[in-house]
RODO-2510 file (C-alpha; in nm, 4 decimals, decimal comma):
residues 559
     n   res          X          Y          Z
     1     m     3,0992     2,3475     0,2672
     2     k     2,9604     2,0756     0,0193
     3     n     3,1727     1,8227     0,2386
     4     n     3,0336     2,0327     0,5985
     5     n     2,6424     1,9371     0,4825
     6     a     2,7352     1,6216     0,4044
     7     a     2,8855     1,5489     0,7766
     8     a     2,5979     1,7652     0,9352
     9     r     2,3163     1,5490     0,7266
    10     r     2,5135     1,1995     0,8521
    11     s     2,5116     1,3815     1,2038
    12     f     2,1362     1,4063     1,1984
    13     l     2,0729     1,0401     1,0528
    14     k     2,3036     0,9577     1,3245
    15     n     2,1124     1,1300     1,6450
    16     s     1,8191     1,0057     1,4479
    17     l     1,8777     0,6717     1,4752
    18     l     1,9797     0,7313     1,7658
    19     s     1,6422     0,8529     1,9785
    20     v     1,4535     0,6083     1,7405
    21     l     1,6186     0,3186     1,8909
    22     g     1,5251     0,4723     2,2373
    23     l     1,1587     0,3800     2,1627
    24     v     1,2432    -0,0105     2,1839
    25     v     0,9970    -0,1620     2,4207
    26     t     1,0161    -0,5240     2,5996
    27     p     0,6602    -0,6364     2,4748
    28     l     0,4711    -0,5015     2,7327
    29     a     0,5677    -0,1650     2,7743
    30     k     0,3764     0,1102     2,5480
    31     a     0,3315     0,4410     2,4290
    32     e     0,0959     0,6746     2,5798
    33     e     0,0214     1,0656     2,5147
    34     g    -0,2313     1,3045     2,6877
    35     l    -0,2455     1,1875     2,9859
    36     t    -0,4719     1,4016     3,1205
    37     l    -0,8208     1,4044     3,1271
    38     e    -0,9210     1,7009     2,8877
    39     t    -1,2290     1,8429     2,8811
    40     a    -1,5322     1,7852     2,6377
    41     k    -1,6795     2,0066     2,4221
    42     l    -1,8737     1,7867     2,1628
    43     g    -1,8949     1,5437     2,4716
    44     n    -1,9524     1,1903     2,4251
    45     t    -1,7899     1,1993     2,0080
    46     i    -1,4771     1,0588     1,9720
    47     t    -1,3806     1,1429     1,6110
    48     f    -1,0613     0,9364     1,3714
    49     l    -1,0062     1,0785     1,0270
    50     i    -0,8177     0,7908     0,8602
    51     t    -0,5800     0,7950     0,5642
    52     s    -0,4019     0,5210     0,4422
    53     d    -0,1608     0,4217     0,1287
    54     i    -0,1476     0,7572     0,0452
    55     h     0,1772     0,6219    -0,1746
    56     a     0,3435     1,0244    -0,1675
    57     q     0,1324     1,1462    -0,3908
    58     v     0,0912     1,4412    -0,3328
    59     n    -0,1076     1,6619    -0,5899
    60     t    -0,4497     1,6573    -0,7650
    61     h    -0,4720     1,3248    -0,9946
    62     d    -0,6814     1,1458    -1,1266
    63     e    -0,9446     0,9018    -0,9676
    64     f    -1,1055     0,6069    -1,0701
    65     f    -1,4857     0,5310    -0,9448
    66     f    -1,7389     0,2333    -1,0789
    67     e    -2,0740     0,4163    -1,1178
    68     n    -2,3911     0,3158    -1,2037
    69     g    -2,1665    -0,0196    -1,3859
    70     k    -1,9563     0,2226    -1,5184
    71     n    -1,6099     0,4037    -1,5448
    72     v    -1,5586     0,7071    -1,3836
    73     f    -1,3041     0,9316    -1,3449
    74     k    -1,2511     1,1986    -1,1194
    75     k    -0,9976     1,4871    -0,9822
    76     r    -0,8907     1,3861    -0,6111
    77     g    -0,6804     1,4234    -0,3895
    78     g    -0,3714     1,6228    -0,3303
    79     l    -0,1916     1,6719     0,0696
    80     a    -0,2977     2,0637     0,0264
    81     v    -0,6351     1,9965    -0,0158
    82     l    -0,6660     1,7200     0,2247
    83     k    -0,5146     1,9199     0,4913
    84     t    -0,7708     2,1488     0,4081
    85     m    -1,0055     1,9225     0,4903
    86     l    -0,8619     1,7670     0,7814
    87     d    -0,8431     2,0891     0,9481
    88     t    -1,1876     2,1643     0,8389
    89     l    -1,3358     1,8636     0,9748
    90     k    -1,1352     1,8672     1,3142
    91     k    -1,3053     2,2087     1,4042
    92     q    -1,6319     1,9772     1,3849
    93     n    -1,4911     1,7869     1,7805
    94     p    -1,1104     1,9917     1,8250
    95     e    -1,0880     1,8759     2,2080
    96     h    -1,1565     1,4773     2,0133
    97     t    -1,0330     1,4289     1,7591
    98     i    -0,7670     1,1751     1,6260
    99     v    -0,6047     1,2063     1,2905
   100     y    -0,4523     0,8905     1,1768
   101     d    -0,2091     0,7228     0,8819
   102     g    -0,2109     0,3212     0,8065
   103     g     0,0909     0,3616     0,6004
   104     d     0,2741     0,3606     0,2539
   105     f     0,3115     0,7243     0,2786
   106     f     0,6959     0,7271     0,1935
   107     h     0,6818     0,5303    -0,1213
   108     g     0,4928     0,5832    -0,5287
   109     h     0,6060     0,9038    -0,6843
   110     a     0,9515     1,0492    -0,7796
   111     l     0,9810     1,3386    -0,5182
   112     a     0,9593     1,0365    -0,2638
   113     t     1,2160     0,7961    -0,4621
   114     a     1,4742     1,0873    -0,5261
   115     t     1,4742     1,1575    -0,1809
   116     e     1,4642     0,8415     0,0033
   117     g     1,1047     0,9963     0,1521
   118     e     1,3053     1,2936     0,3347
   119     a     1,0754     1,5700     0,1554
   120     l     0,7931     1,3804     0,2700
   121     i     0,8249     1,4433     0,6433
   122     p     0,7453     1,7938     0,6793
   123     i     0,4455     1,7556     0,4618
   124     f     0,3520     1,4864     0,6378
   125     n     0,3819     1,6841     1,0260
   126     s     0,2482     1,9682     0,8224
   127     l    -0,0808     1,7673     0,7876
   128     g    -0,1106     1,7024     1,1609
   129     y    -0,1536     1,3256     1,2212
   130     d    -0,0903     1,2374     1,6103
   131     l    -0,0956     0,8521     1,5579
   132     m     0,0980     0,6422     1,2265
   133     l     0,1866     0,3139     1,1377
   134     p     0,4418     0,1150     0,8842
   135     g     0,3172    -0,0399     0,5874
   136     n     0,4675    -0,2435     0,3920
   137     w     0,6237    -0,0202     0,1554
   138     e     0,7834     0,2037     0,4413
   139     v     1,0925    -0,0413     0,4277
   140     v     1,1604     0,0375     0,0513
   141     y     1,4659     0,2453     0,1202
   142     k     1,5882    -0,0559     0,3371
   143     k     1,6293    -0,0481     0,7236
   144     k     1,7918     0,2791     0,8236
   145     k     1,6102     0,5120     0,6288
   146     m     1,2739     0,3340     0,7453
   147     l     1,3835     0,4947     1,0892
   148     y     1,5406     0,7722     0,9765
   149     d     1,2205     0,8984     0,7887
   150     m     0,9219     0,7397     1,0137
   151     g     1,1915     0,9174     1,3729
   152     h     1,1360     1,3005     1,2058
   153     c     0,7518     1,2555     1,2022
   154     h     0,5683     1,4346     1,4659
   155     a     0,3030     1,1375     1,4648
   156     a     0,3524     0,8625     1,7649
   157     k     0,4184     0,5479     1,5402
   158     i     0,3139     0,1944     1,6767
   159     c     0,3862    -0,1411     1,5308
   160     a     0,3003    -0,5246     1,7529
   161     n     0,4919    -0,6900     1,4634
   162     m     0,7759    -0,5826     1,3638
   163     w     1,1403    -0,6407     1,5397
   164     h     1,5180    -0,5700     1,5235
   165     s     1,6706    -0,8760     1,4066
   166     a     2,0234    -0,7712     1,2774
   167     d     2,2764    -0,8056     1,5623
   168     d     2,2985    -0,5643     1,7378
   169     e     2,1718    -0,4218     2,1079
   170     a     1,7999    -0,3754     1,9924
   171     k     1,8157    -0,7219     1,8373
   172     g     1,4975    -0,9337     1,9454
   173     e     1,2879    -0,5683     2,0537
   174     l     0,9598    -0,4522     1,8992
   175     v     1,1471    -0,1234     1,6462
   176     y     0,8064     0,0608     1,7621
   177     p     0,5635     0,0755     2,1086
   178     p     0,2607    -0,2219     2,0096
   179     f     0,0089    -0,0187     2,1128
   180     w    -0,1100     0,3659     2,1596
   181     i    -0,3236     0,5321     2,4566
   182     k    -0,4971     0,8007     2,4603
   183     y    -0,7115     1,0183     2,7406
   184     i    -1,0020     1,1919     2,5547
   185     n    -1,3057     1,3105     2,7795
   186     g    -1,2225     1,0642     3,0470
   187     v    -1,2343     0,7660     2,8041
   188     k    -0,9363     0,5559     2,7510
   189     i    -0,8547     0,4368     2,4280
   190     g    -0,6003     0,1694     2,3168
   191     v    -0,5088     0,1328     1,9748
   192     i    -0,2646    -0,1907     1,9052
   193     g    -0,1158    -0,1405     1,5526
   194     y    -0,0200    -0,4579     1,2927
   195     t     0,2209    -0,4007     0,9514
   196     d     0,1812    -0,6907     0,7157
   197     h     0,3894    -0,9794     0,8095
   198     l     0,5179    -1,1151     0,5532
   199     v     0,6585    -0,8223     0,3990
   200     p     1,0294    -0,9850     0,3725
   201     k     0,8752    -1,2184     0,0509
   202     r     0,6125    -0,9679    -0,1043
   203     q     0,9609    -0,6681    -0,1050
   204     s     1,2510    -0,7036    -0,2620
   205     p     1,4132    -0,9199     0,0231
   206     a     1,6889    -0,7117     0,0533
   207     y     1,4872    -0,3926     0,1768
   208     s     1,3534    -0,5217     0,4840
   209     e     1,7100    -0,6598     0,6526
   210     g     1,7566    -0,6568     1,0175
   211     l     1,3968    -0,6828     1,0331
   212     r     1,1351    -0,9743     1,1455
   213     f     0,7592    -0,9825     1,1153
   214     e     0,5038    -1,2022     1,2657
   215     h     0,1485    -1,2773     1,2055
   216     p    -0,1174    -1,0093     1,4307
   217     e    -0,2724    -1,3402     1,5620
   218     a     0,0650    -1,4528     1,6980
   219     n     0,0225    -1,1596     1,9869
   220     l    -0,2958    -0,9688     1,9120
   221     a    -0,5501    -1,1476     2,2424
   222     r    -0,2170    -1,0870     2,4572
   223     y    -0,2511    -0,7208     2,4021
   224     v    -0,6080    -0,7229     2,4160
   225     k    -0,5425    -0,9102     2,7818
   226     y    -0,3530    -0,6241     2,8675
   227     l    -0,5235    -0,3170     2,7008
   228     k    -0,8103    -0,4495     2,9106
   229     e    -0,6930    -0,5603     3,2451
   230     v    -0,3627    -0,4172     3,3335
   231     e    -0,4365    -0,0396     3,1433
   232     n    -0,8172    -0,0648     3,1741
   233     c    -0,9114     0,0849     2,8036
   234     d    -1,2741     0,1396     2,7331
   235     i    -1,2090     0,0998     2,3979
   236     t    -0,9516    -0,1381     2,2248
   237     l    -0,8936    -0,0945     1,8401
   238     v    -0,6648    -0,2458     1,5982
   239     a    -0,4678    -0,0566     1,3460
   240     a    -0,3852    -0,3232     1,0764
   241     h    -0,1951    -0,2977     0,7565
   242     i    -0,2267    -0,6367     0,6296
   243     g    -0,5095    -0,6118     0,3353
   244     l    -0,8945    -0,6312     0,3559
   245     a    -0,9154    -1,0152     0,2811
   246     q    -0,6569    -1,1200     0,5655
   247     q    -0,8373    -0,8316     0,8451
   248     v    -1,1772    -0,9478     0,7976
   249     g    -1,0109    -1,2709     0,8594
   250     l    -0,8256    -1,1925     1,1813
   251     a    -1,1646    -0,9987     1,2463
   252     n    -1,3740    -1,3984     1,2509
   253     n    -1,0216    -1,5115     1,4537
   254     p    -1,0784    -1,5252     1,8458
   255     a    -0,7245    -1,3975     1,8629
   256     a    -0,9649    -1,0297     1,8278
   257     e    -1,2019    -1,1050     2,0705
   258     g    -1,2811    -0,8274     2,2636
   259     v    -1,1465    -0,5469     1,9695
   260     d    -1,3836    -0,2827     1,8888
   261     l    -1,3006    -0,2623     1,5608
   262     i    -1,0417    -0,3107     1,3036
   263     i    -0,9102    -0,0121     1,0902
   264     g    -0,7494    -0,1491     0,7835
   265     a    -0,5662    -0,0423     0,5209
   266     d    -0,3371    -0,1988     0,1930
   267     t    -0,5509    -0,3671    -0,0630
   268     h    -0,7328     0,0481    -0,1204
   269     e    -1,0294    -0,0918    -0,0963
   270     r    -1,2489     0,1498    -0,0356
   271     l    -1,5010     0,0721     0,2359
   272     r    -1,8479     0,2935     0,2433
   273     k    -2,0006     0,0973     0,5453
   274     p    -1,8061    -0,1503     0,7733
   275     i    -1,7694    -0,5170     0,7477
   276     q    -1,8783    -0,7346     1,0347
   277     g    -1,6548    -0,9839     1,1636
   278     k    -1,8109    -1,2754     1,4930
   279     y    -1,5786    -1,0312     1,6589
   280     c    -1,5420    -0,7185     1,5112
   281     p    -1,6347    -0,4794     1,2138
   282     v    -1,4284    -0,3893     0,9836
   283     i    -1,2954    -0,0700     0,7842
   284     e    -1,0343     0,0613     0,5330
   285     c    -1,0414     0,3644     0,3582
   286     g    -0,9287     0,4064     0,0012
   287     s    -0,5934     0,5122    -0,1177
   288     f    -0,3877     0,7955    -0,2929
   289     g    -0,5280     1,0594    -0,0535
   290     s    -0,7932     1,0422    -0,2293
   291     f    -1,0898     0,9614     0,0426
   292     v    -1,0767     1,0565     0,4702
   293     g    -1,2540     0,7714     0,7035
   294     k    -1,4057     0,9512     0,9543
   295     l    -1,4886     0,7821     1,2050
   296     d    -1,7132     0,8703     1,5288
   297     l    -1,7329     0,6986     1,8401
   298     i    -1,9884     0,7435     2,0231
   299     i    -1,9412     0,7453     2,3720
   300     e    -2,2188     0,6279     2,6551
   301     n    -2,0527     0,6242     3,0854
   302     q    -1,7235     0,6108     2,9755
   303     k    -1,8182     0,2832     2,7241
   304     l    -1,8703     0,2516     2,3408
   305     k    -2,2584     0,2830     2,2575
   306     e    -2,2093     0,2910     1,9269
   307     f    -2,0298     0,3772     1,5981
   308     k    -2,0595     0,5900     1,2599
   309     y    -1,8612     0,5591     0,9932
   310     e    -1,8117     0,7369     0,6877
   311     l    -1,5687     0,7312     0,3821
   312     l    -1,5381     1,0932     0,2429
   313     d    -1,3755     1,2156    -0,1035
   314     v    -1,0949     1,4480    -0,0849
   315     d    -1,2932     1,6407    -0,3665
   316     p    -1,0956     1,9965    -0,4467
   317     t    -1,3876     2,1472    -0,6195
   318     k    -1,5371     2,1443    -0,2626
   319     y    -1,1576     2,2273    -0,0266
   320     k    -0,9460     2,4787    -0,1769
   321     p    -0,5463     2,3411    -0,1007
   322     n    -0,3483     2,5330     0,2197
   323     k    -0,1301     2,7778     0,0360
   324     d     0,1472     2,7102     0,2572
   325     l     0,0954     2,3160     0,2296
   326     q     0,1081     2,3542    -0,1120
   327     k     0,3991     2,6191    -0,1382
   328     v     0,6384     2,3254     0,0610
   329     i     0,5056     2,1047    -0,1924
   330     d     0,5434     2,3219    -0,5265
   331     d     0,9619     2,4208    -0,3782
   332     a     1,0131     2,0029    -0,2705
   333     m     0,9409     1,9554    -0,7021
   334     k     1,0788     2,2227    -0,8055
   335     p     1,4928     2,0405    -0,8340
   336     l     1,2710     1,7924    -1,0332
   337     k     0,9604     1,9348    -1,2105
   338     a     1,1507     2,0137    -1,5449
   339     d     1,2688     1,6171    -1,5880
   340     l     0,9133     1,4622    -1,4258
   341     s     0,6676     1,7179    -1,6521
   342     k     0,8734     1,5497    -1,9738
   343     v     0,6146     1,4277    -2,1665
   344     i     0,7303     1,0515    -2,2950
   345     g     0,4171     0,9284    -2,5047
   346     y     0,0677     0,9357    -2,5125
   347     s    -0,2559     0,6782    -2,4911
   348     k    -0,5890     0,6932    -2,7116
   349     t    -0,6674     0,5303    -2,3480
   350     p    -0,7130     0,6041    -1,9766
   351     l    -0,3653     0,4096    -1,7874
   352     m    -0,5169     0,2351    -1,4273
   353     r    -0,4824    -0,0780    -1,2364
   354     y    -0,7928    -0,1013    -1,0662
   355     y    -0,8410    -0,4576    -1,1842
   356     v    -0,7666    -0,7388    -0,9785
   357     m    -0,6783    -0,9684    -1,2455
   358     e    -0,5697    -0,7664    -1,5741
   359     t    -0,5454    -0,4305    -1,5999
   360     p    -0,4197    -0,2039    -1,8963
   361     m    -0,1972    -0,0112    -1,7642
   362     d     0,0373    -0,4013    -1,6616
   363     n    -0,0649    -0,4826    -2,0149
   364     f     0,1542    -0,1632    -2,1531
   365     i     0,4202    -0,2065    -1,9047
   366     t     0,4692    -0,6425    -2,0223
   367     d     0,4024    -0,5320    -2,3746
   368     a     0,7110    -0,3066    -2,3435
   369     l     0,9238    -0,5875    -2,1717
   370     k     0,8225    -0,8864    -2,4819
   371     w     0,8768    -0,5908    -2,7202
   372     k     1,2087    -0,5221    -2,6729
   373     l     1,3609    -0,8480    -2,4912
   374     k     1,1600    -1,1119    -2,7104
   375     p     1,0994    -1,3498    -2,4364
   376     d     0,7717    -1,5933    -2,4763
   377     i     0,6368    -1,4556    -2,1557
   378     a     0,7074    -1,1147    -2,0501
   379     l     0,6206    -1,0948    -1,6561
   380     s     0,5808    -0,7980    -1,3855
   381     n     0,4167    -0,8265    -1,0400
   382     g    -0,0191    -0,7507    -0,9539
   383     f     0,0825    -0,3758    -0,8164
   384     r    -0,1604    -0,2239    -0,6425
   385     f    -0,0117     0,1205    -0,6666
   386     c    -0,0146     0,3882    -0,8999
   387     q    -0,3606     0,6357    -0,9263
   388     p    -0,5390     0,6546    -1,2592
   389     l    -0,4693     0,8915    -1,5515
   390     s    -0,7557     0,9499    -1,7883
   391     t    -0,7797     1,3514    -1,8075
   392     p    -0,6556     1,3976    -2,2597
   393     n    -0,5056     1,6802    -2,4219
   394     a    -0,7157     1,8860    -2,6843
   395     d    -0,6315     1,6307    -2,9248
   396     g    -0,8157     1,4277    -2,7274
   397     l    -0,5004     1,2222    -2,6415
   398     i    -0,3683     1,1339    -2,2659
   399     p    -0,0018     1,2522    -2,2412
   400     i     0,2867     1,0250    -2,0431
   401     t     0,4961     1,2084    -1,8570
   402     r     0,8302     1,1038    -1,6596
   403     e     0,6367     1,1505    -1,3192
   404     f     0,3881     0,9427    -1,3851
   405     l     0,5896     0,6567    -1,5550
   406     s     0,7290     0,7089    -1,1287
   407     n     0,4313     0,6212    -0,9949
   408     m     0,3487     0,2890    -1,2182
   409     l     0,7500     0,1314    -1,1298
   410     p     0,8512     0,3733    -0,8000
   411     v     1,1155     0,1233    -0,8332
   412     n     1,3543     0,1217    -1,1307
   413     g     1,4852    -0,1443    -1,1361
   414     e     1,7024    -0,4131    -1,4370
   415     t     1,5371    -0,6276    -1,6348
   416     k     1,6468    -0,9965    -1,6069
   417     s     1,5468    -1,3857    -1,8262
   418     g     1,5562    -1,6780    -1,7869
   419     i     1,4514    -2,0179    -1,9278
   420     v     1,1637    -2,2949    -1,7295
   421     t     0,9264    -2,5465    -1,8774
   422     g     0,5832    -2,5496    -1,9160
   423     k     0,6042    -2,8083    -1,6012
   424     q     0,6886    -2,5446    -1,3820
   425     i     0,4604    -2,2865    -1,4947
   426     m     0,1668    -2,4603    -1,3926
   427     e     0,2950    -2,4467    -1,0627
   428     w     0,3829    -2,1286    -1,0184
   429     a     0,0554    -1,9996    -1,1918
   430     e    -0,1611    -2,2269    -0,9445
   431     k     0,0693    -2,0881    -0,6547
   432     e     0,0121    -1,7301    -0,7446
   433     l    -0,3495    -1,7746    -0,7514
   434     q    -0,3429    -1,9222    -0,4213
   435     n    -0,1564    -1,5796    -0,3374
   436     a    -0,4701    -1,3881    -0,4790
   437     f    -0,7201    -1,6730    -0,4514
   438     a    -0,6563    -1,8306    -0,1083
   439     t    -1,0162    -1,8943     0,0540
   440     d    -0,7812    -1,8699     0,3948
   441     p    -0,7077    -1,5379     0,3828
   442     s    -0,4537    -1,5930     0,6146
   443     k    -0,2878    -1,7685     0,2616
   444     r    -0,2954    -1,4784     0,0855
   445     f     0,0180    -1,2983    -0,0491
   446     g     0,0774    -0,9668    -0,2434
   447     g    -0,0978    -0,7818    -0,4854
   448     w    -0,3994    -0,8184    -0,7139
   449     f    -0,2894    -1,1706    -0,9261
   450     v     0,0252    -1,1471    -1,1497
   451     r     0,0341    -0,9651    -1,5295
   452     y     0,1921    -1,0778    -1,8105
   453     s     0,2538    -1,0435    -2,1793
   454     g     0,2390    -1,3553    -2,4175
   455     m     0,0381    -1,5649    -2,2260
   456     e    -0,2971    -1,6486    -2,1531
   457     m    -0,5129    -1,8067    -1,8807
   458     n    -0,8064    -1,9432    -1,7694
   459     f    -0,8469    -2,0670    -1,4232
   460     t    -1,1631    -2,0909    -1,1552
   461     t    -1,1069    -1,8897    -0,8389
   462     k    -1,2888    -2,0475    -0,6029
   463     n    -1,1429    -2,4179    -0,6658
   464     a    -0,8801    -2,5561    -0,4095
   465     f    -0,5580    -2,4670    -0,4285
   466     g    -0,3717    -2,6577    -0,7079
   467     k    -0,7139    -2,6880    -0,9211
   468     r    -0,7916    -2,4020    -1,0589
   469     v    -0,6093    -2,3564    -1,3349
   470     n    -0,8284    -2,4153    -1,7175
   471     w    -0,5877    -2,3900    -1,9143
   472     i    -0,2847    -2,1888    -2,0480
   473     k    -0,1434    -2,0603    -2,3471
   474     v     0,1174    -1,9490    -2,4434
   475     g     0,1643    -1,7908    -2,8217
   476     g    -0,1509    -1,9346    -2,8983
   477     q    -0,0930    -2,2493    -2,8335
   478     l    -0,1849    -2,4858    -2,5441
   479     l     0,0641    -2,5171    -2,2289
   480     d     0,3608    -2,7969    -2,3631
   481     m     0,4754    -2,9456    -2,0075
   482     e     0,8035    -3,0835    -2,1171
   483     k     0,8659    -2,7739    -2,3517
   484     e     1,1110    -2,4790    -2,2209
   485     y     0,9836    -2,0648    -2,2263
   486     t     1,1708    -1,8051    -2,2344
   487     i     1,0590    -1,5656    -1,9669
   488     v     1,1213    -1,1478    -1,8482
   489     a     1,0733    -0,9713    -1,5596
   490     c     1,1682    -0,7174    -1,3454
   491     e     1,5726    -0,8043    -1,0816
   492     r     1,4291    -0,7865    -0,6522
   493     d     1,7913    -0,6902    -0,4736
   494     g     1,8394    -1,0034    -0,2432
   495     d     1,6286    -1,2529    -0,4753
   496     p     1,8157    -1,5383    -0,5252
   497     k     2,0107    -1,5914    -0,8638
   498     d     1,7443    -1,7903    -0,9901
   499     t     1,4203    -1,6348    -0,8842
   500     l     1,2889    -1,4024    -1,1308
   501     c     0,9975    -1,1570    -0,9395
   502     r     0,8894    -1,4507    -0,7514
   503     f     0,9583    -1,7682    -1,0029
   504     e     1,1813    -1,9784    -0,8638
   505     n     1,4640    -2,2137    -1,0022
   506     v     1,5091    -2,0487    -1,3354
   507     k     1,7275    -2,1787    -1,5526
   508     n     2,0201    -1,9468    -1,7027
   509     p     1,9001    -1,6191    -1,5255
   510     t     2,0703    -1,3156    -1,7162
   511     n     2,0508    -0,9873    -1,5671
   512     r     1,9879    -0,7629    -1,9235
   513     k     2,1081    -0,4742    -1,7941
   514     i     1,8211    -0,2684    -1,9353
   515     m     1,6210    -0,0398    -1,6645
   516     l     1,2664    -0,0584    -1,6822
   517     h     1,2105     0,3042    -1,6904
   518     d     1,3928     0,3735    -1,9811
   519     l     1,3016     0,0593    -2,1663
   520     m     0,9195     0,2335    -2,1232
   521     e     1,0317     0,5228    -2,2852
   522     e     1,2105     0,3553    -2,6109
   523     y     0,8938     0,1592    -2,6362
   524     l     0,6697     0,4781    -2,6111
   525     n     0,8857     0,6542    -2,8364
   526     v     0,8073     0,3549    -3,1336
   527     h     0,4962     0,2990    -3,0225
   528     s     0,2783     0,5784    -2,9309
   529     p    -0,0253     0,6572    -2,8641
   530     i    -0,0736     0,3808    -2,7381
   531     s    -0,4407     0,1769    -2,5948
   532     p    -0,4110    -0,0624    -2,3535
   533     k    -0,7392    -0,2331    -2,2592
   534     l    -0,8278    -0,5703    -2,1148
   535     e    -0,7263    -0,8056    -2,3547
   536     k    -0,8616    -1,1518    -2,1805
   537     r    -0,5169    -1,1963    -2,0745
   538     a    -0,6008    -1,3613    -1,7436
   539     t    -1,0122    -1,5302    -1,7546
   540     a    -1,2718    -1,6619    -1,4847
   541     t    -1,5150    -1,9088    -1,5025
   542     d    -1,6665    -1,7417    -1,1466
   543     e    -1,5965    -1,3262    -1,2006
   544     p    -1,6198    -1,1197    -1,4632
   545     d    -1,2778    -0,9956    -1,6566
   546     t    -1,3968    -0,6442    -1,4708
   547     l    -1,2899    -0,7750    -1,0652
   548     l    -1,2681    -0,4786    -0,8331
   549     t    -1,1651    -0,7000    -0,5087
   550     q    -1,0404    -0,9865    -0,3575
   551     l    -1,3021    -1,0060    -0,0396
   552     r    -1,6016    -1,2208    -0,1763
   553     g    -1,8824    -1,3503     0,0344
   554     y    -1,9859    -0,9708     0,2268
   555     d    -2,2403    -0,7380     0,0915
   556     y    -1,8997    -0,5237    -0,0635
   557     e    -1,8592    -0,3721    -0,4022
   558     f    -1,5781    -0,1378    -0,5295
   559     m    -1,6957     0,1992    -0,5766
***
């Protein structure tokens, strides 16, 4: 029976992949849906309900807010709660509402990891999405699995900058249609989709084998022209998963002329009001299923007269979870529940990852690496995923479960060590600061600033590339350019042997054969309860230690 099931699954996967590959189009092809004119009930308003960067957070969780100068934690999210909310909002404009997800749905929780995203498919479909975009983490289970997971979602898929690159019959073709067209009440809407073109560098290189990416500006102007002049679209939108700074940069790029609005994602930013670029405004709608962006397009004479936008909390005190979807979620979690609910340690302080330069959560992770493997410096990427953990038990301690460990580190990688010089550390630090704070948004790369233990760094974010670092200390001593230092980081699938987590040309690279999750549990077994906090490991002369966004120079604050 087991072999029959496996064969059936392989057949299902094969048929699914063939079906998805049938969607491959030429650059000027299109995906059209609902091309019969619909009768208006609300009249002149078309509504978009927007989520993004849910990262497989299926249940209600702690969420971080910055209110009146203070950190505040509330319960938010839960996909059964989200369904009730979406269904409620759709009833306000039933014939003229589009539900859209901006990517990174299938990564970030043990349920997703254990099933390579498959358990999330019926949940996604239950939410009633009309349109979806692949995020930078959709490749985490590699190309075929991305095609399988997204191919079994009922929503239309778009992406104008991701191509097949492998030696197969689809080589050189777009993976998904570049745009989506929808008629509503006689108004023709075109949406062009873009994911992050830096996926092969941001993610482990092996994840995106068989795929090729380009910057949105390479073909945006052409598609805008096509939608307007050939398809005669009344409204042209861009759905992007490239990060807020890059999305604002795109809105200031002449390639965006003619775009009415960019619906952004990737950086988990919470725009309470749009940011106006030179050519169009930009919005971004939070993360983890904690928020829904509501965008109302007001139409007059078949043209966009104005729009109204608000960011709404997915509040479980306001919306009860949908019972049917909650059962689907609970049933999916049953095989994992006993293991994931195991408490592996406690924290006296909230674990959170919202700060750009240094976070308590990543201090915990890098401290554990340094404790176990005894390097001079322990490194970790500036990840953005993982909601906070702040709810204490009756003893005032915050339980850390295996489920939360998987949220912090969804990819249970192997640790790796090596040797670098002080000069290499300085050059690497300048490169990482450029990735996080480049004045030109197109030169930004990856998540927040890199995390570390055993090292302190002071810098000036507004300085030019190569001139940001003011000083670096290792073990309390100023960096010696000639000295060799030992470092530990993660092993990334597909990286060159002498690369440690984007640190290149490392001497004596060695796989330590210790998995991250095992190391973290061992650390907690010895050190629990922990009290991670900000320790001025990363400080700037021109920004607060608690910086919450990379976007500067605009009327925006993360709240």
